[in-house]
TIMARTI-132381 format. One record per residue (C-alpha): residue number from 1; residue in three letters; x, y, z. Coordinates in steps of 0.5 Angstrom, whole numbers, plus 500, padded with zeros to 3 digits. Each point is the difference from the previous one (the first is absolute). Layout:
<nodes>
    i   aa    x    y    z
  NUM  ALA    X    Y    Z
...
</nodes>
This chain:
<nodes>
    i   aa    x    y    z
    1  MET  472  474  557
    2  PHE  505  505  500
    3  TRP  506  501  505
    4  TYR  498  507  502
    5  THR  493  498  501
    6  GLN  503  495  506
    7  VAL  504  506  502
    8  LEU  494  505  501
    9  LYS  496  494  504
   10  LEU  506  500  505
   11  ARG  500  508  500
   12  PRO  493  502  500
   13  SER  502  506  504
   14  LYS  504  504  494
   15  GLY  494  502  496
   16  LEU  502  497  494
   17  VAL  494  497  495
   18  ASP  501  494  496
   19  VAL  498  502  493
   20  GLY  502  494  496
   21  SER  505  500  495
   22  CYS  500  504  494
   23  ASN  499  496  493
   24  ILE  504  505  496
   25  HIS  506  499  504
   26  VAL  499  492  500
   27  LEU  500  501  492
   28  HIS  506  504  500
   29  ASN  504  495  504
   30  ALA  498  495  495
   31  PHE  501  504  494
   32  LEU  507  501  503
   33  ALA  502  493  501
   34  GLY  498  498  493
   35  LEU  504  505  497
   36  SER  506  498  504
   37  ILE  499  493  497
   38  LEU  499  503  493
   39  GLY  500  507  498
   40  GLU  505  503  504
   41  ASP  505  501  494
   42  ALA  494  503  497
   43  ALA  499  505  505
   44  SER  507  502  500
   45  LEU  500  501  493
   46  VAL  494  504  500
   47  SER  504  505  506
   48  GLY  506  499  497
   49  MET  498  503  493
   50  HIS  496  506  503
   51  SER  506  502  504
   52  PHE  505  499  494
   53  PHE  496  505  496
   54  ASP  497  504  505
   55  GLY  504  507  501
   56  TRP  504  499  493
   57  PRO  497  504  495
   58  SER  505  498  495
   59  ARG  498  492  501
   60  CYS  493  502  499
   61  GLU  501  504  494
   62  ASP  504  494  497
   63  PHE  494  495  502
   64  SER  495  504  497
   65  THR  503  500  494
   66  ILE  500  493  499
   67  GLN  493  500  503
   68  ALA  498  504  494
   69  ASP  504  496  495
   70  LYS  496  494  502
   71  GLY  494  503  500
   72  LEU  498  499  507
   73  PRO  497  506  505
   74  GLN  506  504  503
   75  HIS  498  498  507
   76  SER  505  500  506
   77  PHE  501  495  505
   78  LEU  496  499  506
   79  LYS  502  500  507
   80  HIS  499  494  504
   81  VAL  500  501  508
   82  SER  502  493  503
   83  SER  495  502  506
   84  ARG  495  501  496
   85  TRP  499  494  496
   86  LEU  494  503  495
   87  THR  505  504  497
   88  LEU  504  494  497
   89  GLU  494  498  495
   90  PRO  500  506  496
   91  ALA  507  501  500
   92  ALA  501  493  498
   93  ALA  495  501  494
   94  ARG  504  506  498
   95  LEU  506  496  499
   96  LEU  497  495  496
   97  GLU  497  506  496
   98  GLN  507  502  499
   99  TRP  503  494  499
  100  GLU  503  501  493
  101  PRO  503  507  501
  102  ILE  503  497  507
  103  TYR  504  495  496
  104  VAL  502  505  494
  105  TYR  502  505  506
  106  PHE  504  495  504
  107  PHE  503  495  495
  108  ASP  501  505  494
  109  PHE  500  507  501
  110  VAL  504  501  506
  111  PRO  505  495  498
  112  LYS  501  503  493
  113  LYS  499  508  502
  114  LYS  501  500  507
  115  PRO  506  496  502
  116  GLU  501  503  507
  117  LEU  493  499  502
  118  SER  501  493  499
  119  LYS  505  499  505
  120  LYS  496  503  506
  121  ALA  498  495  505
  122  ALA  493  502  500
  123  PHE  500  499  492
  124  LEU  503  493  501
  125  LYS  495  498  505
  126  LEU  494  501  496
  127  CYS  503  497  494
  128  ARG  502  493  504
  129  MET  492  501  503
  130  LEU  498  501  492
  131  GLN  504  494  498
  132  SER  497  495  505
  133  THR  496  494  497
  134  THR  494  501  505
  135  ILE  499  508  500
  136  LYS  495  501  495
  137  ALA  496  494  503
  138  GLU  500  503  507
  139  LEU  498  507  497
  140  ILE  494  497  497
  141  ILE  498  497  506
  142  VAL  500  506  504
  143  ALA  497  504  495
  144  VAL  494  495  498
  145  PRO  495  504  503
  146  ALA  502  506  496
  147  PHE  498  496  494
  148  LEU  494  497  502
  149  PRO  493  504  498
  150  ALA  497  504  505
  151  SER  493  496  500
  152  PRO  500  493  500
  153  VAL  499  497  493
  154  HIS  494  496  499
  155  PHE  499  494  495
  156  ASN  494  496  497
  157  ARG  500  494  497
  158  SER  500  503  493
  159  SER  506  504  501
  160  LEU  504  494  501
</nodes>
């Protein structure tokens, strides 16, 4: 029994109704607790990547050129809002989709062609996160549902 249920029993004259707890809030809190253990860096990278390119047309244009050279779709980065944990999955999936151009942009293009940008704090922070040995695994963990089929796969003995 929740603490507020006890409070309501002690104060019945307040006219409050016990509606129980919201399962979505419980799920949200569980997700955030798990994210704080494994995935917090992924959330920071997703947010940082969006912020780095958002509102900077020249950066977006340079990145689009790299995307085209690699034969990848010219998608922009999706915004993740920390209070809306459902935004993390598609934003992390987009980073994974664009992983190769991201590496080319941050570790080849900018140092050679835009050295003044490579001294900026936001750029250096993103480079440190990208160099983490676990960052790609964290992105995969939070983006897994985006890569699963929409309907369950059914196996029969003949397909095994």
